[in-house]
C-alpha positions as CSV (number, residue, x, y, z in Angstrom):
1,M,24.0,-25.4,6.9
2,R,22.3,-22.5,5.3
3,P,18.6,-22.9,4.5
4,C,19.1,-22.8,0.8
5,D,21.5,-25.8,1.0
6,S,18.9,-28.1,2.4
7,Q,17.6,-31.1,0.4
8,M,14.0,-31.3,-0.6
9,T,11.6,-33.9,-1.9
10,T,8.2,-33.2,-3.5
11,K,6.4,-36.5,-3.2
12,T,2.7,-35.7,-3.3
13,P,0.8,-36.8,-0.2
14,S,-2.8,-37.9,-0.3
15,M,-3.8,-34.7,1.4
16,T,-6.2,-31.9,0.5
17,I,-4.6,-28.5,1.1
18,L,-6.6,-25.2,0.9
19,A,-4.6,-22.0,0.5
20,L,-5.7,-18.3,0.6
21,D,-3.9,-15.0,0.3
22,T,-5.1,-11.4,0.6
23,C,-1.8,-9.7,1.5
24,T,-1.5,-7.7,-1.7
25,E,-3.7,-6.5,-4.5
26,M,-3.8,-10.1,-5.7
27,C,-6.6,-11.9,-3.9
28,S,-6.5,-15.6,-4.4
29,V,-7.6,-19.0,-3.3
30,A,-6.4,-22.5,-4.3
31,V,-7.0,-26.1,-3.4
32,L,-4.8,-29.1,-4.1
33,T,-6.7,-32.4,-4.0
34,N,-5.8,-35.7,-5.6
35,D,-2.7,-34.0,-6.9
36,T,-4.8,-31.6,-8.9
37,L,-4.6,-27.9,-8.4
38,F,-7.7,-25.6,-8.6
39,E,-7.3,-21.8,-8.2
40,K,-9.1,-18.5,-8.4
41,A,-7.3,-15.1,-8.4
42,Q,-8.3,-11.5,-8.9
43,L,-6.6,-8.2,-8.8
44,T,-8.4,-5.8,-6.4
45,Q,-7.6,-2.8,-4.3
46,R,-10.2,-3.4,-1.6
47,G,-12.9,-5.8,-0.4
48,H,-10.6,-8.7,0.1
49,S,-12.6,-10.2,3.0
50,D,-15.8,-10.5,0.9
51,L,-14.0,-11.6,-2.3
52,V,-11.9,-14.3,-0.7
53,L,-14.9,-16.1,0.8
54,G,-16.7,-16.2,-2.5
55,M,-13.6,-17.5,-4.2
56,L,-13.3,-20.2,-1.5
57,E,-16.8,-21.5,-2.3
58,E,-16.1,-21.4,-6.1
59,V,-12.8,-23.2,-6.0
60,L,-14.1,-25.9,-3.7
61,A,-17.1,-26.4,-6.0
62,E,-14.8,-26.7,-9.0
63,A,-12.7,-29.2,-7.2
64,N,-15.8,-31.2,-6.3
65,S,-14.8,-30.9,-2.7
66,Q,-15.9,-29.1,0.5
67,L,-14.3,-27.7,3.7
68,A,-15.0,-30.9,5.6
69,A,-12.5,-32.7,3.2
70,V,-9.7,-30.2,3.8
71,D,-6.8,-31.5,5.8
72,Y,-4.6,-28.4,6.0
73,L,-5.2,-24.7,5.6
74,A,-2.3,-22.5,4.2
75,F,-2.4,-18.8,4.2
76,G,-0.3,-15.8,3.2
77,R,1.2,-14.5,6.4
78,G,2.8,-11.4,4.9
79,P,4.5,-9.2,4.4
80,G,2.1,-7.0,2.5
81,S,-0.5,-4.3,3.2
82,F,-1.5,-3.9,6.8
83,T,-5.2,-4.5,6.1
84,G,-4.6,-7.3,3.6
85,V,-2.4,-9.3,5.9
86,R,-4.8,-9.0,8.8
87,V,-7.8,-10.0,6.6
88,G,-5.9,-13.2,5.5
89,V,-4.8,-14.2,8.9
90,G,-8.3,-13.5,10.3
91,V,-10.1,-15.5,7.6
92,A,-7.6,-18.4,7.9
93,Q,-8.0,-18.5,11.7
94,G,-11.8,-18.4,11.5
95,I,-12.0,-21.4,9.1
96,A,-9.3,-23.3,11.0
97,F,-10.9,-22.9,14.4
98,A,-14.3,-23.9,13.1
99,R,-13.0,-27.0,11.3
100,Q,-10.1,-27.8,13.8
101,L,-7.6,-27.6,11.0
102,P,-3.8,-27.3,11.3
103,V,-2.5,-24.3,9.5
104,I,0.6,-23.5,7.5
105,P,1.8,-19.9,7.2
106,V,3.5,-19.1,3.9
107,S,5.6,-16.0,3.1
108,T,4.4,-13.8,0.3
109,L,7.9,-13.2,-0.8
110,A,8.5,-17.0,-1.0
111,A,5.3,-17.2,-3.1
112,V,6.6,-14.6,-5.6
113,A,9.9,-16.6,-5.8
114,Q,7.9,-19.8,-6.4
115,R,6.1,-18.1,-9.3
116,A,9.5,-17.1,-10.8
117,I,10.6,-20.7,-10.6
118,N,7.3,-22.1,-12.0
119,E,6.9,-19.5,-14.8
120,H,10.5,-18.6,-15.7
121,Q,12.5,-21.6,-14.5
122,A,14.5,-19.2,-12.3
123,E,17.3,-20.7,-10.2
124,Q,18.2,-17.6,-8.1
125,I,15.5,-15.0,-7.3
126,A,15.8,-11.5,-5.9
127,V,12.3,-10.7,-4.7
128,A,11.3,-7.1,-4.1
129,L,7.7,-6.2,-3.5
130,D,6.6,-2.6,-3.3
131,A,6.1,-1.7,0.4
132,R,5.1,1.9,-0.4
133,M,6.6,4.8,1.6
134,G,9.7,4.5,-0.6
135,E,10.6,1.0,0.6
136,V,10.5,-2.6,-0.6
137,Y,9.9,-6.0,1.1
138,A,12.9,-8.0,-0.1
139,A,14.7,-11.3,0.2
140,H,16.8,-13.7,-1.9
141,F,15.7,-17.2,-2.7
142,R,17.2,-20.2,-4.5
143,A,15.4,-23.1,-6.3
144,E,15.9,-26.4,-4.5
145,N,14.1,-29.3,-6.3
146,G,11.7,-26.9,-7.8
147,L,10.8,-25.1,-4.6
148,A,11.8,-21.6,-3.3
149,V,14.1,-21.7,-0.4
150,L,15.0,-18.5,1.6
151,C,18.7,-17.7,1.6
152,D,18.9,-14.7,3.9
153,N,16.4,-12.7,6.0
154,E,13.3,-11.1,4.8
155,Q,13.5,-7.3,5.3
156,V,11.8,-4.0,4.6
157,C,14.2,-1.4,3.4
158,A,14.9,1.4,1.1
159,P,15.7,0.0,-2.4
160,E,19.2,1.4,-2.1
161,F,19.9,-1.2,0.5
162,F,18.7,-4.3,-1.4
163,K,21.7,-5.7,-3.2
164,P,22.9,-9.1,-4.6
165,L,23.6,-11.8,-2.1
166,D,26.7,-12.8,-4.0
167,N,28.3,-12.3,-7.4
168,S,26.2,-14.8,-9.3
169,G,23.1,-14.0,-11.5
170,W,19.7,-13.2,-10.1
171,F,16.2,-13.2,-11.5
172,A,14.3,-10.1,-10.5
173,A,10.8,-10.7,-9.3
174,G,8.0,-8.6,-7.8
175,T,6.4,-5.2,-8.0
176,G,9.3,-3.4,-6.3
177,W,11.3,-3.9,-9.5
178,S,8.8,-1.7,-11.3
179,E,8.3,1.0,-8.7
180,H,12.1,1.3,-8.0
181,Q,13.4,0.1,-11.3
182,A,16.3,2.5,-11.7
183,V,17.8,2.0,-8.2
184,L,17.4,-1.8,-8.1
185,K,18.8,-2.4,-11.6
186,T,21.8,-0.2,-10.6
187,N,22.3,-2.3,-7.5
188,F,22.2,-5.5,-9.5
189,A,24.0,-4.2,-12.6
190,G,25.4,-7.0,-14.7
191,Q,23.9,-9.7,-12.5
192,L,20.3,-9.9,-13.7
193,S,19.3,-13.1,-15.6
194,G,15.8,-11.8,-16.2
195,V,13.0,-9.6,-14.8
196,D,9.3,-10.0,-14.1
197,A,8.0,-7.0,-12.2
198,S,4.4,-8.1,-12.5
199,L,4.7,-11.1,-10.2
200,L,2.5,-11.0,-7.1
201,P,2.0,-13.8,-4.5
202,T,-0.8,-16.3,-5.3
203,A,-2.5,-19.0,-3.3
204,A,-1.6,-21.4,-6.1
205,A,2.2,-20.8,-5.5
206,M,1.6,-21.0,-1.7
207,V,-0.1,-24.3,-1.8
208,R,2.9,-26.0,-3.3
209,L,5.2,-24.5,-0.7
210,A,2.7,-25.6,2.0
211,Q,2.7,-29.1,0.7
212,Y,6.4,-29.4,1.4
213,E,5.9,-27.9,4.9
214,Q,3.2,-30.4,5.6
215,Q,5.5,-33.2,4.6
216,Q,8.1,-31.9,7.1
217,G,5.5,-31.8,9.9
218,R,5.7,-28.0,10.2
219,S,2.0,-27.1,10.5
220,I,0.8,-25.1,13.5
221,S,-2.4,-24.7,15.5
222,P,-4.8,-21.8,14.5
223,E,-4.0,-19.7,17.6
224,Q,-0.4,-19.7,16.6
225,A,-1.2,-18.1,13.2
226,V,0.2,-14.6,13.4
227,P,0.8,-11.9,10.7
228,V,4.3,-10.9,9.6
229,Y,4.5,-7.2,8.8
230,L,8.3,-6.7,8.9
231,R,7.7,-3.0,9.4
232,D,7.4,-1.6,12.9
233,N,4.3,0.4,14.0
234,V,2.4,-0.6,10.8
235,A,-0.9,0.5,12.2
236,K,0.3,4.1,12.2
237,K,1.5,3.9,8.6
238,K,-1.4,5.3,6.5
239,G,0.4,4.4,3.3
240,E,0.0,0.7,4.2
241,Q,-3.6,0.7,5.0
């Protein structure tokens, strides 16, 4: 059975889930508590480590909660900028180790697809995030019971190689559709149901995906939290730092 054929339920558990993401220029934090979502998000090119900690304090205060009440910590595990991904994983590990919290890694591409579902009611989503160096981070997702489910493998590739998974219609989501508009729209000619090239991953989208992962018992220990870059030798790629 392919992943996108699986059945999902979204019954809300009585859990408090904190999520953070620093993988792209969208720095964000969200907390889901008592089935209410609180979030902070800000576009920035640098200073994610300082910004995310301040956001964390603000969002917990708005939720009338505190770190001691958090049951699970979700984080953006990439792909994204080399520095941003490392910051997010490092902050998540630091908090989780200090509080002995189980963690839930969430794909930035899945978060973009989730936003397309939430904001555009998209059913099939072709996510392409700008990866710089003439490439995109890309994958196909389908909506299953309101949640984004991966249908193939996440990849980093030249936009020429990101093409429709099948002959049906796809909603285009992510910054790659702006940076490489001509090539990608040619690849998906006649198969686009809509486009939102402004979509970036957010912690608010991630917390809903993490909620399902928690229900399925798929949390991990802090030491197992690792970044996903997709690109080899990322530390040597100046364009990603």
